[in-house]
N, C-alpha and C positions, 0 to 999 in steps of 0.2 A: 438088248439095247439099253444103254445107260441113260437114265432120265436126267436131263439137265436141271440143275438146281436153279431156282428163281434168283434173279439178281437182287441183291439186298438194297433196299431203299434207305438212304441216309435220312434220319430225322433228328430234330432237336427242339427243345422247348426254348422259345425266344420271345422277347418283347419286340413287337413289330410297329414301326412308325410309318404311316403313309401321309404324304403331304402333296397338296397341289395349290396352284395359284387361283384365287377367286377371280372369276371374270376374265380368264386368260384369253379366250377367243376375242372378246371385245377389245382388250388391250392390244392384241396383235393386229386387229383390224384398224385400230386408230394409228398405230405406229409400230410396224414390225421390227425395224432395226433398233429403235430406242428400247422397246420392251425386251428384246432378246439380249441386248447389251446390259440392261439393268438387272435382269434376272440372273445372268451369268455372274455379274459382280456380287449380287446378294448371296448366291450359292457359295462363291469363293470366300467372301469376307465374313459372312454371318453363319451360314448353315454348316458347311464342312468343318470349320474349326470347333463348333459347338458339339457336333456329333462325335468327332475324334476325341475331344476332351473328356467325353463321358463314356468312352469305351465302345462306341458303336461304329458301324460302317455303312456306307451307302451301297445297297445291293444293286440298284439300277436307277437311272434317270428315266422319266416317263414323258419328256417333252415339256409338259407344264407342271411337273412335280418330280417326286422321287420316292423311293421305298428304302427304308433303313432298318437295320436289325441291331438289337442290343441284348446283352446277356442279363440285363436288369430292367424291370419296369420303372424303378425309381430313377435310374440314369436316363432312360428314354424320356421321361417327363421333364427332368431337369434340362436335358439337351433342348427339348422343344421350347421350354420357357426361355432358355437363354437365347436361342436364335430368333424366336418371335419378338423378344424385347429388342434385340439388335436390329432386326429388320424395321421395327417401328421407329427406332431412333434414326436409322439411315434414310427412311422415306418420309419422315414427318413433314419435310418441306415441299414434297411433291404435290402437284395438283391432284385433287381427289380422284378424278376420273382416269388418271394415269398412274395412280399409286399401286404398287404391287403388295399384296397381302396373301400370306399362306393360310390355308386351313389344314389342321393336323388331326389325325386319328391315331390312337394308340391302343393296342390290344396285346394280350398274351396268348400264344397258341403253339401247338405242336406242329412244326412245319416240315415239309419235304425240302431237302437241301440239294441243289445242283450247283455246279461250279460258279455260275453267274446269276443265279436267281433262287428264289424260295417260293413255295406254293402251299396251298391248303386253306382251310376255312379261316384259320387265324389271320392270314394275309387278307382274305376277302373281307372279313369283318373290319379290320383296320381301315381298309379303303372305303368302306361304307360309312364308318364313323367320321372320316374326314369330310364326307358330304353333309353331315349333320352340323359340323362346327361352323361358327361364324368366321368371316375373314379376320385374320389375326388371332383366332381362338384355337382351343384344343379340346377335343372330346376323347374320353377314354371309356373302355368297357368296364363292367363290374369286376371282371377278373384282374384287370390292371389296377382298378381303384382299391381293391382289397390289399394289394401289395404296397401302394404308395400313400394310403391314408395316414396322415400324421407325420409323414417323412419329408414332404417337399415344401412345407410352409405356405401353402395357398389353400383357398377354399374351393370346393367343387359343388356345383349345383346338380341335384339329382333330377334327371329328366324322365325317370321311370323307364319302363320297358318300351323299346322302339321296334317296330317292324322294319327291318332293313331289307333293301332290294336283294332278291335272290338268296336270302339267308332264311333257312327253314324256321328257326325258333327265334322268338323275340329276344333282344339283347338289352340289358339294363345299361343306360348310358349316363355318364357324368360329364358335366361341361365346366370348363374354366376359361376365363378370358384374361390373359396376362396383361399387365400395364407396365409403363416404363418405370425405371428404378426411382425416378424423382418423385413419383406419386404413389408408389405401391405402399399400402399400409403394412405395419409390422405384422409378422406372423402371429404374435400374441393377441392381436386384435381380431383375428379371424378364427375364433374358437366357438363352436356351436353352443357351448354350455352357458354362455353369458350373453346378455343383451349387448348389442354392438352399435357403434356410431360409424357411419360410412360417408364417403365423399364421392363415390363414383356411380353415376347413372349406368345401370346395366352391367356393372362390373361383374356381378355374379350372374352370368348368363343363365337363364333357366328359372330364375326366381321372379315371380310376378311383381311388377311395380304398380302401386296403386295409392291414391290419397288415403290418409288415415280416416276411418269412420269417425264422424263427429268433430273433426278438426275444422277450424275456421280458416281454411287455406284455399286460395284460388288456383285451381289447376290451370296449367298453360298448355298451349297446343304442342309444345315440344315434349310433352310427357312428364314434365317436372311440375312442382308446385312449391309454395313457400315452405311446406313441410311435407315430405314424402316418407313413406315407410316401405321397406321391402320385407316381405314375409316369406320365410322358407316354406316350401310345400310340405315339409316334414315336421315342422315345429311352429309354435306360436310366438317365439321371440322375434323382436322387431329390430330392424336396422333403420335408424333415422337419418334422413338426408336433408341437408340444408341446401336449398336450390341455388343460392348465389354462389356457393362453393362448387356445387355440381356443374353449374354452367361454366365455371372457370377451368375445368379439368383440361380441356384442349383449347389452345396449347399451353396455357399458363400453369405453373406449378401451384399446388394447393397449399393454402395456409392452414395447416392441420389444427393448430391451437384455436384459431378463430372459428373453424368449422365446428370443433367440439363445443366451444362456448355458445355458438348459435344453436346447436342442437340441444344443449342443456336448457337454453332458454325455452325452446319448444316443449321440452319435457315438463319444465316448471309451469308452463301455461296450461298443462293438463291434456296435452295431445296424446300421451301414452296412458290412457285411462281404461 
């Protein structure tokens, strides 16, 4: 009797992007038809063009989100940045409790390939990373971070090792929060090797925000103060925030020159001592 050879399983190494809509059930409960129509429009106008432009394809839709595959982690992150920025611009005028915002997780993994789906730990980790991301934000695994570091012009906050649901080993997670083009700092300002001046509260999701020790600044209930500093968990360099500029981020564009001037005044006053 001739023994049958096992069916060969097709596999490939891919960058996997998982995304879902934050608060989808609540949005559908409030207005099913309007939410469905808006989500469909955002997928058509913002998500699909960005993914195609960066060489990816949508593997499947999941009702409140989608799973996409890319041959490159760099292109996956660029696509996510592009459609997150577009979605922000398309929804900025919407009422907050009806605004659609995607959470995105990106991972690199060796996946099992079928005609209309992909499977494996790489996919599962991307889906769990999505749950760690903020609405409008992006979280990536360390394997993806190793490939994109220094290539996409944005800063990532190191969240350390995270225990993700149903994933046996901890995964090191990096988080970024894209902003709109009108207010995004230049990439040259986002280098870890030099002290930086910033304009965005919580822009670097995952970095603790706190009043500077010894500064004569009155903290406010919104988490800002006259002079704030953001300290990376991995280094002691500080990012100085001027509150009047930070408060103006949404929806007004930031006057970067004035923000720098204000921050320099804080430095001269001895806040960074």
